[in-house]
MIVO-554836 format. One record per residue: x, y, z of N, C-alpha, C in turn; residue in one letter. Coordinates in nm, 3 decimals. Layout:
<nodes>
<node n_c1="X" n_c2="Y" n_c3="Z" ca_c1="X" ca_c2="Y" ca_c3="Z" c_c1="X" c_c2="Y" c_c3="Z" sevo="A"/>
...
</nodes>
This chain:
<nodes>
<node n_c1="2.033" n_c2="-5.763" n_c3="10.880" ca_c1="2.049" ca_c2="-5.621" ca_c3="10.908" c_c1="2.047" c_c2="-5.599" c_c3="11.059" sevo="M"/>
<node n_c1="2.135" n_c2="-5.513" n_c3="11.106" ca_c1="2.137" ca_c2="-5.481" ca_c3="11.249" c_c1="2.108" c_c2="-5.333" c_c3="11.266" sevo="K"/>
<node n_c1="2.004" n_c2="-5.303" n_c3="11.340" ca_c1="1.959" ca_c2="-5.165" ca_c3="11.362" c_c1="1.980" c_c2="-5.130" c_c3="11.509" sevo="I"/>
<node n_c1="2.036" n_c2="-5.012" n_c3="11.533" ca_c1="2.053" ca_c2="-4.963" ca_c3="11.669" c_c1="1.959" c_c2="-4.845" c_c3="11.689" sevo="A"/>
<node n_c1="1.907" n_c2="-4.831" n_c3="11.810" ca_c1="1.824" ca_c2="-4.715" ca_c3="11.843" c_c1="1.874" c_c2="-4.656" c_c3="11.974" sevo="A"/>
<node n_c1="1.886" n_c2="-4.522" n_c3="11.979" ca_c1="1.918" ca_c2="-4.459" ca_c3="12.107" c_c1="1.804" c_c2="-4.495" c_c3="12.201" sevo="T"/>
<node n_c1="1.835" n_c2="-4.533" n_c3="12.324" ca_c1="1.733" ca_c2="-4.601" ca_c3="12.405" c_c1="1.730" c_c2="-4.552" c_c3="12.549" sevo="Y"/>
<node n_c1="1.610" n_c2="-4.523" n_c3="12.596" ca_c1="1.589" ca_c2="-4.487" ca_c3="12.736" c_c1="1.446" c_c2="-4.524" c_c3="12.775" sevo="D"/>
<node n_c1="1.431" n_c2="-4.623" n_c3="12.861" ca_c1="1.299" ca_c2="-4.663" ca_c3="12.908" c_c1="1.201" c_c2="-4.694" c_c3="12.796" sevo="N"/>
<node n_c1="1.248" n_c2="-4.761" n_c3="12.692" ca_c1="1.161" ca_c2="-4.799" ca_c3="12.582" c_c1="1.143" c_c2="-4.694" c_c3="12.475" sevo="G"/>
<node n_c1="1.192" n_c2="-4.574" n_c3="12.500" ca_c1="1.175" ca_c2="-4.462" ca_c3="12.407" c_c1="1.305" c_c2="-4.429" c_c3="12.335" sevo="Q"/>
<node n_c1="1.291" n_c2="-4.360" n_c3="12.221" ca_c1="1.408" ca_c2="-4.308" ca_c3="12.150" c_c1="1.464" c_c2="-4.192" c_c3="12.234" sevo="I"/>
<node n_c1="1.589" n_c2="-4.205" n_c3="12.277" ca_c1="1.655" ca_c2="-4.099" ca_c3="12.354" c_c1="1.689" c_c2="-3.986" c_c3="12.257" sevo="W"/>
<node n_c1="1.667" n_c2="-3.861" n_c3="12.298" ca_c1="1.672" ca_c2="-3.750" ca_c3="12.205" c_c1="1.807" c_c2="-3.679" c_c3="12.191" sevo="Q"/>
<node n_c1="1.902" n_c2="-3.705" n_c3="12.277" ca_c1="2.032" ca_c2="-3.637" ca_c3="12.266" c_c1="2.139" c_c2="-3.742" c_c3="12.237" sevo="H"/>
<node n_c1="2.171" n_c2="-3.759" n_c3="12.109" ca_c1="2.259" ca_c2="-3.867" ca_c3="12.065" c_c1="2.388" c_c2="-3.875" c_c3="12.145" sevo="F"/>
<node n_c1="2.456" n_c2="-3.762" n_c3="12.161" ca_c1="2.587" ca_c2="-3.761" ca_c3="12.225" c_c1="2.587" c_c2="-3.799" c_c3="12.371" sevo="G"/>
<node n_c1="2.469" n_c2="-3.800" n_c3="12.432" ca_c1="2.459" ca_c2="-3.838" ca_c3="12.574" c_c1="2.384" c_c2="-3.970" c_c3="12.593" sevo="K"/>
<node n_c1="2.377" n_c2="-4.049" n_c3="12.486" ca_c1="2.308" ca_c2="-4.177" ca_c3="12.493" c_c1="2.380" c_c2="-4.270" c_c3="12.589" sevo="T"/>
<node n_c1="2.306" n_c2="-4.326" n_c3="12.685" ca_c1="2.366" ca_c2="-4.419" ca_c3="12.782" c_c1="2.348" c_c2="-4.564" c_c3="12.741" sevo="E"/>
<node n_c1="2.253" n_c2="-4.589" n_c3="12.648" ca_c1="2.231" ca_c2="-4.725" ca_c3="12.601" c_c1="2.170" c_c2="-4.723" c_c3="12.461" sevo="A"/>
<node n_c1="2.201" n_c2="-4.826" n_c3="12.387" ca_c1="2.139" ca_c2="-4.848" ca_c3="12.257" c_c1="2.066" c_c2="-4.981" c_c3="12.264" sevo="F"/>
<node n_c1="1.952" n_c2="-4.988" n_c3="12.197" ca_c1="1.888" ca_c2="-5.118" ca_c3="12.179" c_c1="1.922" c_c2="-5.162" c_c3="12.037" sevo="K"/>
<node n_c1="1.980" n_c2="-5.280" n_c3="12.027" ca_c1="2.018" ca_c2="-5.337" ca_c3="11.898" c_c1="1.914" c_c2="-5.440" c_c3="11.856" sevo="F"/>
<node n_c1="1.872" n_c2="-5.430" n_c3="11.731" ca_c1="1.772" ca_c2="-5.521" ca_c3="11.676" c_c1="1.835" c_c2="-5.594" c_c3="11.558" sevo="Y"/>
<node n_c1="1.828" n_c2="-5.726" n_c3="11.558" ca_c1="1.873" ca_c2="-5.803" ca_c3="11.443" c_c1="1.748" c_c2="-5.839" c_c3="11.363" sevo="T"/>
<node n_c1="1.748" n_c2="-5.797" n_c3="11.236" ca_c1="1.631" ca_c2="-5.819" ca_c3="11.151" c_c1="1.667" c_c2="-5.912" c_c3="11.036" sevo="A"/>
<node n_c1="1.578" n_c2="-6.005" n_c3="11.009" ca_c1="1.592" ca_c2="-6.094" ca_c3="10.895" c_c1="1.458" c_c2="-6.100" c_c3="10.823" sevo="E"/>
<node n_c1="1.461" n_c2="-6.092" n_c3="10.692" ca_c1="1.338" ca_c2="-6.098" ca_c3="10.611" c_c1="1.232" c_c2="-5.998" c_c3="10.659" sevo="S"/>
<node n_c1="1.279" n_c2="-5.878" n_c3="10.697" ca_c1="1.186" ca_c2="-5.772" ca_c3="10.733" c_c1="1.123" c_c2="-5.782" c_c3="10.870" sevo="G"/>
<node n_c1="1.176" n_c2="-5.870" n_c3="10.956" ca_c1="1.122" ca_c2="-5.875" ca_c3="11.092" c_c1="1.235" c_c2="-5.892" c_c3="11.194" sevo="R"/>
<node n_c1="1.209" n_c2="-5.846" n_c3="11.315" ca_c1="1.309" ca_c2="-5.854" ca_c3="11.422" c_c1="1.314" c_c2="-5.997" c_c3="11.475" sevo="V"/>
<node n_c1="1.433" n_c2="-6.055" n_c3="11.476" ca_c1="1.449" ca_c2="-6.191" ca_c3="11.528" c_c1="1.522" c_c2="-6.193" c_c3="11.662" sevo="V"/>
<node n_c1="1.586" n_c2="-6.082" n_c3="11.697" ca_c1="1.659" ca_c2="-6.075" ca_c3="11.825" c_c1="1.679" c_c2="-5.929" c_c3="11.859" sevo="F"/>
<node n_c1="1.672" n_c2="-5.896" n_c3="11.988" ca_c1="1.705" ca_c2="-5.760" ca_c3="12.031" c_c1="1.770" c_c2="-5.766" c_c3="12.168" sevo="S"/>
<node n_c1="1.856" n_c2="-5.666" n_c3="12.194" ca_c1="1.921" ca_c2="-5.655" ca_c3="12.325" c_c1="1.961" c_c2="-5.510" c_c3="12.349" sevo="E"/>
<node n_c1="1.960" n_c2="-5.472" n_c3="12.477" ca_c1="2.002" ca_c2="-5.338" ca_c3="12.517" c_c1="2.146" c_c2="-5.347" c_c3="12.565" sevo="V"/>
<node n_c1="2.231" n_c2="-5.258" n_c3="12.511" ca_c1="2.372" ca_c2="-5.257" ca_c3="12.549" c_c1="2.409" c_c2="-5.116" c_c3="12.594" sevo="I"/>
<node n_c1="2.463" n_c2="-5.105" n_c3="12.714" ca_c1="2.506" ca_c2="-4.976" ca_c3="12.766" c_c1="2.633" c_c2="-4.929" c_c3="12.699" sevo="G"/>
<node n_c1="2.649" n_c2="-4.797" n_c3="12.692" ca_c1="2.767" ca_c2="-4.740" ca_c3="12.627" c_c1="2.887" c_c2="-4.731" c_c3="12.720" sevo="T"/>
<node n_c1="2.867" n_c2="-4.759" n_c3="12.848" ca_c1="2.977" ca_c2="-4.752" ca_c3="12.942" c_c1="3.029" c_c2="-4.611" c_c3="12.962" sevo="G"/>
<node n_c1="2.941" n_c2="-4.514" n_c3="12.940" ca_c1="2.980" ca_c2="-4.375" ca_c3="12.961" c_c1="3.049" c_c2="-4.310" c_c3="12.842" sevo="G"/>
<node n_c1="3.065" n_c2="-4.386" n_c3="12.733" ca_c1="3.126" ca_c2="-4.326" ca_c3="12.613" c_c1="3.028" c_c2="-4.225" c_c3="12.555" sevo="Q"/>
<node n_c1="3.081" n_c2="-4.118" n_c3="12.502" ca_c1="2.994" ca_c2="-4.018" ca_c3="12.444" c_c1="3.048" c_c2="-3.966" c_c3="12.313" sevo="G"/>
<node n_c1="2.965" n_c2="-3.893" n_c3="12.244" ca_c1="2.999" ca_c2="-3.822" ca_c3="12.120" c_c1="3.084" c_c2="-3.907" c_c3="12.027" sevo="H"/>
<node n_c1="3.207" n_c2="-3.868" n_c3="11.998" ca_c1="3.289" ca_c2="-3.933" ca_c3="11.898" c_c1="3.306" c_c2="-4.083" c_c3="11.916" sevo="G"/>
<node n_c1="3.311" n_c2="-4.130" n_c3="12.040" ca_c1="3.331" ca_c2="-4.273" ca_c3="12.065" c_c1="3.209" c_c2="-4.355" c_c3="12.025" sevo="A"/>
<node n_c1="3.093" n_c2="-4.291" n_c3="12.013" ca_c1="2.971" ca_c2="-4.366" ca_c3="11.985" c_c1="2.970" c_c2="-4.425" c_c3="11.844" sevo="L"/>
<node n_c1="3.032" n_c2="-4.359" n_c3="11.747" ca_c1="3.038" ca_c2="-4.415" ca_c3="11.612" c_c1="3.117" c_c2="-4.546" c_c3="11.615" sevo="A"/>
<node n_c1="3.229" n_c2="-4.547" n_c3="11.686" ca_c1="3.310" ca_c2="-4.668" ca_c3="11.698" c_c1="3.234" c_c2="-4.776" c_c3="11.774" sevo="S"/>
<node n_c1="3.161" n_c2="-4.737" n_c3="11.879" ca_c1="3.081" ca_c2="-4.829" ca_c3="11.958" c_c1="2.979" c_c2="-4.900" c_c3="11.869" sevo="F"/>
<node n_c1="2.907" n_c2="-4.821" n_c3="11.788" ca_c1="2.805" ca_c2="-4.879" ca_c3="11.701" c_c1="2.867" c_c2="-4.969" c_c3="11.595" sevo="L"/>
<node n_c1="2.978" n_c2="-4.925" n_c3="11.536" ca_c1="3.046" ca_c2="-5.006" ca_c3="11.434" c_c1="3.095" c_c2="-5.138" c_c3="11.495" sevo="A"/>
<node n_c1="3.149" n_c2="-5.131" n_c3="11.617" ca_c1="3.200" ca_c2="-5.251" ca_c3="11.684" c_c1="3.089" c_c2="-5.352" c_c3="11.711" sevo="A"/>
<node n_c1="2.966" n_c2="-5.302" n_c3="11.728" ca_c1="2.852" ca_c2="-5.391" ca_c3="11.753" c_c1="2.779" c_c2="-5.428" c_c3="11.623" sevo="H"/>
<node n_c1="2.836" n_c2="-5.391" n_c3="11.510" ca_c1="2.783" ca_c2="-5.436" ca_c3="11.381" c_c1="2.660" c_c2="-5.364" c_c3="11.331" sevo="G"/>
<node n_c1="2.634" n_c2="-5.242" n_c3="11.379" ca_c1="2.514" ca_c2="-5.169" ca_c3="11.337" c_c1="2.523" c_c2="-5.130" c_c3="11.189" sevo="A"/>
<node n_c1="2.414" n_c2="-5.154" n_c3="11.118" ca_c1="2.402" ca_c2="-5.110" ca_c3="10.978" c_c1="2.327" c_c2="-4.977" c_c3="10.971" sevo="D"/>
<node n_c1="2.246" n_c2="-4.950" n_c3="11.073" ca_c1="2.163" ca_c2="-4.830" ca_c3="11.076" c_c1="2.143" c_c2="-4.788" c_c3="11.220" sevo="A"/>
<node n_c1="2.118" n_c2="-4.658" n_c3="11.241" ca_c1="2.086" ca_c2="-4.609" ca_c3="11.374" c_c1="1.967" c_c2="-4.515" c_c3="11.365" sevo="V"/>
<node n_c1="1.872" n_c2="-4.536" n_c3="11.457" ca_c1="1.755" ca_c2="-4.450" ca_c3="11.470" c_c1="1.778" c_c2="-4.363" c_c3="11.592" sevo="I"/>
<node n_c1="1.759" n_c2="-4.231" n_c3="11.577" ca_c1="1.788" ca_c2="-4.141" ca_c3="11.689" c_c1="1.699" c_c2="-4.018" c_c3="11.684" sevo="C"/>
<node n_c1="1.711" n_c2="-3.936" n_c3="11.786" ca_c1="1.642" ca_c2="-3.807" ca_c3="11.790" c_c1="1.735" c_c2="-3.702" c_c3="11.731" sevo="G"/>
<node n_c1="1.771" n_c2="-3.603" n_c3="11.812" ca_c1="1.861" ca_c2="-3.498" ca_c3="11.767" c_c1="2.004" c_c2="-3.548" c_c3="11.759" sevo="G"/>
<node n_c1="2.075" n_c2="-3.500" n_c3="11.656" ca_c1="2.213" ca_c2="-3.544" ca_c3="11.636" c_c1="2.286" c_c2="-3.435" c_c3="11.558" sevo="V"/>
<node n_c1="2.414" n_c2="-3.418" n_c3="11.588" ca_c1="2.494" ca_c2="-3.317" ca_c3="11.518" c_c1="2.541" c_c2="-3.365" c_c3="11.382" sevo="G"/>
<node n_c1="2.554" n_c2="-3.272" n_c3="11.287" ca_c1="2.597" ca_c2="-3.310" ca_c3="11.152" c_c1="2.736" c_c2="-3.375" c_c3="11.150" sevo="S"/>
<node n_c1="2.832" n_c2="-3.334" n_c3="11.237" ca_c1="2.961" ca_c2="-3.406" ca_c3="11.236" c_c1="2.945" c_c2="-3.553" c_c3="11.275" sevo="P"/>
<node n_c1="2.852" n_c2="-3.582" n_c3="11.368" ca_c1="2.828" ca_c2="-3.721" ca_c3="11.408" c_c1="2.765" c_c2="-3.799" c_c3="11.293" sevo="M"/>
<node n_c1="2.672" n_c2="-3.737" n_c3="11.222" ca_c1="2.610" ca_c2="-3.803" ca_c3="11.106" c_c1="2.719" c_c2="-3.841" c_c3="11.006" sevo="V"/>
<node n_c1="2.811" n_c2="-3.748" n_c3="10.980" ca_c1="2.921" ca_c2="-3.774" ca_c3="10.887" c_c1="3.009" c_c2="-3.890" c_c3="10.936" sevo="A"/>
<node n_c1="3.039" n_c2="-3.893" n_c3="11.066" ca_c1="3.120" ca_c2="-4.002" ca_c3="11.123" c_c1="3.051" c_c2="-4.136" c_c3="11.107" sevo="M"/>
<node n_c1="2.921" n_c2="-4.138" n_c3="11.139" ca_c1="2.845" ca_c2="-4.262" ca_c3="11.128" c_c1="2.838" c_c2="-4.310" c_c3="10.984" sevo="L"/>
<node n_c1="2.808" n_c2="-4.218" n_c3="10.893" ca_c1="2.797" ca_c2="-4.256" ca_c3="10.753" c_c1="2.931" c_c2="-4.305" c_c3="10.697" sevo="E"/>
<node n_c1="3.042" n_c2="-4.244" n_c3="10.743" ca_c1="3.172" ca_c2="-4.289" ca_c3="10.694" c_c1="3.206" c_c2="-4.428" c_c3="10.750" sevo="S"/>
<node n_c1="3.140" n_c2="-4.466" n_c3="10.860" ca_c1="3.158" ca_c2="-4.601" ca_c3="10.916" c_c1="3.060" c_c2="-4.700" c_c3="10.852" sevo="A"/>
<node n_c1="2.983" n_c2="-4.652" n_c3="10.753" ca_c1="2.889" ca_c2="-4.739" ca_c3="10.683" c_c1="2.757" c_c2="-4.757" c_c3="10.755" sevo="G"/>
<node n_c1="2.726" n_c2="-4.666" n_c3="10.847" ca_c1="2.602" ca_c2="-4.675" ca_c3="10.924" c_c1="2.504" c_c2="-4.571" c_c3="10.873" sevo="I"/>
<node n_c1="2.385" n_c2="-4.614" n_c3="10.833" ca_c1="2.282" ca_c2="-4.523" ca_c3="10.785" c_c1="2.214" c_c2="-4.458" c_c3="10.904" sevo="R"/>
<node n_c1="2.189" n_c2="-4.328" n_c3="10.897" ca_c1="2.133" ca_c2="-4.252" ca_c3="11.010" c_c1="1.989" c_c2="-4.213" c_c3="10.980" sevo="V"/>
<node n_c1="1.901" n_c2="-4.240" n_c3="11.076" ca_c1="1.759" ca_c2="-4.202" ca_c3="11.069" c_c1="1.731" c_c2="-4.106" c_c3="11.184" sevo="Y"/>
<node n_c1="1.743" n_c2="-3.973" n_c3="11.160" ca_c1="1.731" ca_c2="-3.874" ca_c3="11.269" c_c1="1.587" c_c2="-3.827" c_c3="11.290" sevo="P"/>
<node n_c1="1.568" n_c2="-3.760" n_c3="11.403" ca_c1="1.441" ca_c2="-3.690" ca_c3="11.429" c_c1="1.326" c_c2="-3.781" c_c3="11.464" sevo="G"/>
<node n_c1="1.356" n_c2="-3.901" n_c3="11.514" ca_c1="1.251" ca_c2="-3.996" ca_c3="11.548" c_c1="1.218" c_c2="-3.985" c_c3="11.696" sevo="V"/>
<node n_c1="1.091" n_c2="-3.989" n_c3="11.730" ca_c1="1.048" ca_c2="-3.984" ca_c3="11.870" c_c1="0.958" c_c2="-4.104" c_c3="11.899" sevo="T"/>
<node n_c1="0.934" n_c2="-4.126" n_c3="12.027" ca_c1="0.841" ca_c2="-4.232" ca_c3="12.067" c_c1="0.909" c_c2="-4.365" c_c3="12.093" sevo="G"/>
<node n_c1="0.833" n_c2="-4.472" n_c3="12.078" ca_c1="0.877" ca_c2="-4.607" ca_c3="12.110" c_c1="0.987" c_c2="-4.655" c_c3="12.015" sevo="S"/>
<node n_c1="1.096" n_c2="-4.705" n_c3="12.073" ca_c1="1.206" ca_c2="-4.758" ca_c3="11.992" c_c1="1.161" c_c2="-4.880" c_c3="11.913" sevo="A"/>
<node n_c1="1.087" n_c2="-4.970" n_c3="11.978" ca_c1="1.040" ca_c2="-5.091" ca_c3="11.911" c_c1="0.952" c_c2="-5.056" c_c3="11.791" sevo="D"/>
<node n_c1="0.860" n_c2="-4.961" n_c3="11.811" ca_c1="0.771" ca_c2="-4.921" ca_c3="11.702" c_c1="0.850" c_c2="-4.856" c_c3="11.588" sevo="E"/>
<node n_c1="0.951" n_c2="-4.776" n_c3="11.621" ca_c1="1.032" ca_c2="-4.710" ca_c3="11.519" c_c1="1.102" c_c2="-4.814" c_c3="11.432" sevo="A"/>
<node n_c1="1.154" n_c2="-4.918" n_c3="11.493" ca_c1="1.223" ca_c2="-5.023" ca_c3="11.416" c_c1="1.123" c_c2="-5.096" c_c3="11.327" sevo="V"/>
<node n_c1="1.004" n_c2="-5.127" n_c3="11.381" ca_c1="0.902" ca_c2="-5.192" ca_c3="11.298" c_c1="0.866" c_c2="-5.105" c_c3="11.178" sevo="E"/>
<node n_c1="0.854" n_c2="-4.974" n_c3="11.199" ca_c1="0.821" ca_c2="-4.883" ca_c3="11.089" c_c1="0.935" c_c2="-4.876" c_c3="10.988" sevo="K"/>
<node n_c1="1.060" n_c2="-4.875" n_c3="11.036" ca_c1="1.175" ca_c2="-4.874" ca_c3="10.945" c_c1="1.171" c_c2="-4.998" c_c3="10.856" sevo="L"/>
<node n_c1="1.148" n_c2="-5.113" n_c3="10.916" ca_c1="1.145" ca_c2="-5.238" ca_c3="10.840" c_c1="1.029" c_c2="-5.240" c_c3="10.740" sevo="L"/>
<node n_c1="0.919" n_c2="-5.172" n_c3="10.775" ca_c1="0.802" ca_c2="-5.166" ca_c3="10.686" c_c1="0.813" c_c2="-5.056" c_c3="10.582" sevo="A"/>
<node n_c1="0.917" n_c2="-4.971" n_c3="10.595" ca_c1="0.935" ca_c2="-4.861" ca_c3="10.500" c_c1="0.846" c_c2="-4.742" c_c3="10.528" sevo="G"/>
<node n_c1="0.795" n_c2="-4.730" n_c3="10.652" ca_c1="0.702" ca_c2="-4.620" ca_c3="10.684" c_c1="0.755" c_c2="-4.526" c_c3="10.792" sevo="T"/>
<node n_c1="0.883" n_c2="-4.536" n_c3="10.825" ca_c1="0.939" ca_c2="-4.451" ca_c3="10.931" c_c1="0.949" c_c2="-4.306" c_c3="10.884" sevo="L"/>
<node n_c1="0.887" n_c2="-4.216" n_c3="10.958" ca_c1="0.892" ca_c2="-4.073" ca_c3="10.926" c_c1="1.018" c_c2="-4.013" c_c3="10.988" sevo="A"/>
<node n_c1="1.094" n_c2="-3.942" n_c3="10.905" ca_c1="1.218" ca_c2="-3.879" ca_c3="10.952" c_c1="1.201" c_c2="-3.729" c_c3="10.960" sevo="L"/>
<node n_c1="1.284" n_c2="-3.667" n_c3="11.042" ca_c1="1.283" ca_c2="-3.522" ca_c3="11.052" c_c1="1.426" c_c2="-3.472" c_c3="11.033" sevo="N"/>
<node n_c1="1.464" n_c2="-3.439" n_c3="10.909" ca_c1="1.602" ca_c2="-3.394" ca_c3="10.882" c_c1="1.640" c_c2="-3.270" c_c3="10.963" sevo="P"/>
<node n_c1="1.542" n_c2="-3.191" n_c3="11.008" ca_c1="1.571" ca_c2="-3.072" ca_c3="11.089" c_c1="1.632" c_c2="-3.109" c_c3="11.224" sevo="A"/>
<node n_c1="1.623" n_c2="-3.236" n_c3="11.263" ca_c1="1.681" ca_c2="-3.280" ca_c3="11.390" c_c1="1.832" c_c2="-3.288" c_c3="11.382" sevo="A"/>
<node n_c1="1.888" n_c2="-3.281" n_c3="11.261" ca_c1="2.033" ca_c2="-3.278" ca_c3="11.245" c_c1="2.076" c_c2="-3.132" c_c3="11.257" sevo="V"/>
<node n_c1="2.158" n_c2="-3.103" n_c3="11.358" ca_c1="2.200" ca_c2="-2.966" ca_c3="11.381" c_c1="2.349" c_c2="-2.951" c_c3="11.353" sevo="H"/>
<node n_c1="2.388" n_c2="-2.829" n_c3="11.324" ca_c1="2.528" ca_c2="-2.801" ca_c3="11.295" c_c1="2.611" c_c2="-2.811" c_c3="11.422" sevo="E"/>
<node n_c1="2.729" n_c2="-2.866" n_c3="11.408" ca_c1="2.822" ca_c2="-2.871" ca_c3="11.520" c_c1="2.772" c_c2="-2.957" c_c3="11.633" sevo="G"/>
<node n_c1="2.840" n_c2="-2.944" n_c3="11.745" ca_c1="2.809" ca_c2="-3.023" ca_c3="11.863" c_c1="2.772" c_c2="-2.926" c_c3="11.974" sevo="C"/>
<node n_c1="2.645" n_c2="-2.909" n_c3="11.995" ca_c1="2.600" ca_c2="-2.815" ca_c3="12.096" c_c1="2.562" c_c2="-2.889" c_c3="12.224" sevo="H"/>
<node n_c1="2.596" n_c2="-2.829" n_c3="12.335" ca_c1="2.556" ca_c2="-2.886" ca_c3="12.463" c_c1="2.436" c_c2="-2.806" c_c3="12.513" sevo="H"/>
<node n_c1="2.323" n_c2="-2.874" n_c3="12.522" ca_c1="2.199" ca_c2="-2.806" ca_c3="12.562" c_c1="2.182" c_c2="-2.813" c_c3="12.713" sevo="H"/>
<node n_c1="2.130" n_c2="-2.706" n_c3="12.768" ca_c1="2.094" ca_c2="-2.705" ca_c3="12.909" c_c1="1.958" c_c2="-2.771" c_c3="12.924" sevo="Q"/>
<node n_c1="1.948" n_c2="-2.867" n_c3="13.013" ca_c1="1.816" ca_c2="-2.927" ca_c3="13.040" c_c1="1.740" c_c2="-2.830" c_c3="13.127" sevo="E"/>
<node n_c1="1.616" n_c2="-2.799" n_c3="13.091" ca_c1="1.545" ca_c2="-2.697" ca_c3="13.164" c_c1="1.430" c_c2="-2.750" c_c3="13.232" sevo="G"/>
</nodes>
């Protein structure tokens, strides 16, 4: 299984469409056997589903994400785990253990551009 997490300084990055890097984790028998951080090269929004599919992701852990992006990811065969905060490494460990807490409210309608305040 290959899991991707939106990634910034060890934490889950909270704005999916502006993710600059993903950390990819290769898991076998319920544990991580390899991980690497891969930059998106400035690709955003719609291109990210293709980026994740091209890197073989089976699942993605993220913070806030738009419902159209969730649909794109799911149609590419990628399972989406939204509304996750904190350490990316810990989130992946929890996913593998079956204890990852999700927040479906983190999926918002449409693609909104938020002002950073």
